[in-house]
Each structure stands twice: as C-alpha cells, then as structure tokens.
N, C-alpha and C positions, 0 to 999 in steps of 0.2 A: 652140055656146056663143057667146054675145057678147062681142066683144073691146072692154073699156072703155078709153076713152083718160081718163087724169088729166093733171093741169097738170106734174106731175112726170115722169110716163112721157114726155109730149111735150118736156120741157126737157131729159132725158137723152137722148132719141133725136136731137134737134135737134144736142146737145153732139158726141154721136158721128159724127152726117155732118159736122159741120165740123171733125172731127179725122180724117179717114179716113187720112191717110197719118202717124199718130202712134201712138205705144204710149199708151194711156190707163189710168188704175187709178180704182178706186171714190175714193181719198183724193185724187186729183186732180180730179176732177169735183166732190167735195164743197168742196173747198178753193175751187174757183173760183166755185161757186154762193154760198158764204157770203160771199165777198170782194164779191159783186153785191148781198149784201143779201137773197139768196134762203134762206130758212129750210127746211132739208130734213135729214132723219136720215140718218145714213151708211148704216143698215141699209135704208133705201128705195133709195138708191143701189145698194148689192149686189144687191137683190131684182132691180131693173130691168134692171141688167147681166147676171145670170142669166137673166132671161126673154129678153133679145136674144140671147143665148149659145144657149139653147135652140131660138129662132126660126131661127138660122144667120146673123143679123145681124153678130154677133162672133164672134172665136175668143178663147179663152182660154187664157193661158200660166202658168204657177207659176215663180217665181223658183228657182234652184237650190235653196236652202234650203226652198222650198215655204212662206214665211212671208208672201209677198204675190202677188198675181195681177195680170196685165196683161191687156188687151183689145186686139185690133186689129180694124179693120173687116175683115169677110170677104166676100169676092167668090167667085162660082162659079169664075172662072177661075185663083184662089190655089192650086188643088190640083195646077196644071200649070206652076208655078215657084216658084223661091225667092224669100225674102224677106230683105233687109237691113235691119238696125236699129242705128242710132246709140245705142252705148252711153252716150253722153253727153246727148244732146238727146231721145233716144226716137222720133226720126223713122223711118219704115218706108218703104222702098223696093221696090216690087214688081220683081223682075227679070223682067219680061215681055218679053222680046225673044228674037231669033233664037239667043242663045246658049244658051239653055237646051236645044235641039235637041242642040248640041255637048257640053254637061254632060253631058246625059242618055245620050246613044252613048257617051261616053268612059267613063263610069262602070258603064255596063252591059257593054259589050265588054271593058274593061281590068281590071274588078274582079269582073264577074259581079253586080252590085248594082243593084237597080232603086230608084229615088228614090221616096218619097212626099213630095210637095212640101207637102201641104196643111198641115203644121204646123211647116215650116221657118223657121228664122231664123238668119241668119248675123249675126255681130255686128261692129262694128268702128266707125270714126268718119265719118261724113258730109263732104262737101266742105265745107259752111260750119262745121261746127265744128272741122276742120283750119285752115281760114282763120283763126278766131278765135283758135286756140290758137297758131298763128304771130305773132300781133301781141300776145301776153300779155308 
C-alpha cells in the first residue's frame, strides 16, 4: 500500500522531529500551527499523532486522570533506559548513561524486580526550571 504524504503530515512530522526532547501534545501542536497562521483541524493533528505512534516514531502517555495524552519521540534505545521529564516545561531527558547498569543491577539484586524502561517517566524539575524558579 502506497504511503501518502500530505502537507499536514509533513508539518506534524517536522514539528515532532524538532521537539525530540520535549513532551508534546495535540493541543500544543495545534496552537503552534494556528499561531503561525497554519489552518489545521485538531482532529487532523490527533490522527497524525496516532499514526506516528502506531509506526513507532512516538510513544503515547496519558495523564493520571486520563483526560489528556502526551507524546514523546521514541528511539529503539528508549527500551534500555529511564526518562526524566520536567513537570514544569515538559522537557524529556534520556537517562542513557552508565548509571542505568547500576540502577538495573540494584533493583534486580535487592528487590528482585526487572525494569521495563520502554514506558518509563520519572518527573521532577530540570536544571533550567530550577534556576528560573530561584530567580523569581
């Protein structure tokens, strides 16, 4: 089956690629596009985000109350590390470093628990937001 590229699909894919380290939402994309004078339907944004999720380009997360979904750029390496997300600005930090070996070994050895990092998100405040909050 031939894959069709539409103007909106390409715009949304570009937006997603430019925000690889951020939590994104359909509403955020819609607001960004309308601010730029791009006329797009919110349902179109959701449809393309769902397609990108099905393709494995994005990961979809629901908020605790399940009223809103957020998306994160996916990488095959994401299954091997935790993710840190700033609860203030939405920035995503991939904890793709040697400390993951220590964390995995500790949790497995001390707690008998094997981590599934593919959908992991730990929330807190990023360095930039902490600094901004100190200057307020």
